[in-house]
N, C-alpha and C positions, 0 to 999 in steps of 0.2 A: 442606383442607375435609371433611366430613365423609359419612361412606361413603356414606351415602342419597346424598347428588347426586350418586353412580356408576352402584348400580345400582338395583336391586330384585327380590326374591322373592317369588314366588309361597308363599304359604300354604300351600297344599294338595298343588303337584307339584312346591317346589323345585325349580323354573325360576329361573335369575338371566341378566334381561334388564338391558343396558345403557344407561343413561336420557342418556349424550350420548357422541355422540362422543369417542374420545381423542387423543392428540399423544404418538408417546415424545416427540420435544422435550420436550415438556412435564413429561411425568410417567412414568415409566418403567416406575412397578410400585405395585400397594394393595393390602392386601388389609384381611379384615375375617374375623367369626367369625359363623357361624351354628348354629343351635341347633335341635337337631332334640326333640321330645317324640310322647310317644303319650297315649289318654285313660284309660289307668285310673289307678284308685283306689289304692294312690297312682300320682301319673304318672310316669312314669321318663320319662329324657333324656341325649344327650350331646350334645357340640360338635364343628367340627372349623374347622380356618381355613383361610379360599380366600386364594389370593391369584393375582391379577389382573395377567399381566408382557403389555404393551404390545408388540408389532414393531414394528420400526421398517420403514418405507412410504419410499416415494420423493415425497413429495410436498413439497419446497421446491427446487425452480427453484435456480440459481447463477444469485450476483449480481457482475458486474465493477466493484472498489473500484479496480482500475489499470491505466492513468495514466486519472486524471479523466474522465472525462466530461460531455461537454453533447450531451444530444439523442439519446447514443447514439453521442459521435462525439466521437476526442479526437487533440488536437495537438502532435505529435512533430518535433521541430528536432534537427538534425544537421551538421556542417560538413562541406560537398567536398568535401574531399581525406580523410572519414573511411574508412578499409582497410577489410581481409577481414576475418570479426568483430568486427566494430566495433559493441557493446552500444546498439540504439538506443533500445529501453522492458524497461521486466519487466510482463507482463500477469497483474494478480493478478483472483481470485475468490474471495466463499465460497460454502460450502455450508452451513446448517445439518440436515444432515441425518451420519448418522454413517457409517463402516463400509463396502462399495462404496458405496452413496447416496450418497455425501460424497463421493470420493474424484476429482477431475482433472487434469481432460487437457486442454491446448491445441491446437489447426490450425489453421492460413490454410486458410481456403477459398477466398478468390473476389481478386483486386486481382494485384500485381505481385510475385506469386510468385519470380518468378527473380531474383530482386535480396535474399532478406530469406528467413530461416529461422526457424522456431520453436521455441524446445525444449515437448516434452512435459508435461512432469514442471514443472517449473517457468516457465513461461512468459518465458523470457526468448525475445530481437527481436535477431537477427544479424545484419550484410549479408556476405553471400555472395559480391561481385564489390567493386572500386573500384567509381565516380563519375569517369565521364571527362567531356573541359570543355564537351563537347554535349549531357553529359546532360540531364532533363529538370528544374524547377524544385522540380514534387512527384509522391510514391509515394501509392498505396492501396491498405490490406491489411484483406480482412476478419479477423477474429479469431472465432475460438467456440471458450469453455469446457464443455466438455460433463460430466458424472458417469459413473458408471459404474453408475448401476442396470437392469431387469430393462428399464426403460420411459427408456430415458433421457432428462436435461432441460440445457435449453441454454440459453445465454447467448449473445450477439453483441454485438460492437463494431465500431465502421469510426476507423481508425489512419490519419492523412491526415500521412504523412512528407513535411517540408520540407528542401532543402540550404541549411543555410546556405551565405553567400561565406564564403571562407577568406582572410587576409591573407595577400600575396606574401611573400617573402623579402625581396624590397626596402621593403616598409612595413616588415615589422616590425623591420628594422633601424632602421628611420627615427624608429620611436617609441622604439627603446628610447635612441639616442642623446640623441633631444632630453630624454629623461630623465636620463638622467645629465649630461646638458651643464647640468640646471638645477638638479641635485641638487650638484656643484659650483661653482654659481656662490651657492645657500646658503650653501654652507660657507666659497670662501671669504668671503664679505659678512660672516658669522658670527665669524669669523682677524683678521677687519682690526678689527675694530670691540671684539674680545679685549685685541687689543696695544693700540691709543689707550687704553682704562682705563687698563689699567698703566703709560701711558706718566705717565699725567696724575696719575696714582696718585704714581708714582712722582717728579715737576716737583715739584711741590704737594707745600710745607713750610710751615707755622704761623709767622708772626710774632709772633703775642701771643696768648699762650695762653687770658688772659685774656677778653679781647673773641674769640677764636676766629676770628680774620684770616685769610691766605694769602695764600699769595704764589710767584705759579707762574712 
């Protein structure tokens, strides 16, 4: 855009005024030339280049992008037999500021924090203990992502964690056995059909090549 849409200069005092608010994420810097001349005859003049650098301020709030949120809430399912250190989910947030203003940290502020922990840098949520048979089926965590600006900005999300029922050993073995039996049965039927086709092809021969009749 033309520079005169950004700034103006007082022709008498040389004071430069901003004509709009600046955003570091949109315009990091711009420059223009200023001409100064006297009223003599002949007029003498000189010029200088003015470079304006727009500093970054913490004006963008973090936005949590993962896990997907619906009205600020995410639902996550994990198996009931998940052990210690099981990866529940990864919380991710974006911040359009730069430097410390855009560097994010994650923490759990409320909820069932005795069962889970979160990595402050990468946002990984993991279990800290195993769930027994008498464990409840749902857990809640409130996770906050905040930047490191002088006036820190943050975003929060409610994570609902549900325990899915795990198959016991007998059910798992039964499903494996049924699949194996089904595969064996299909293979046997295919083998019988193949042998039958070969047997018929060997026993059948042409009686008359001209009229293409067969005698089996």
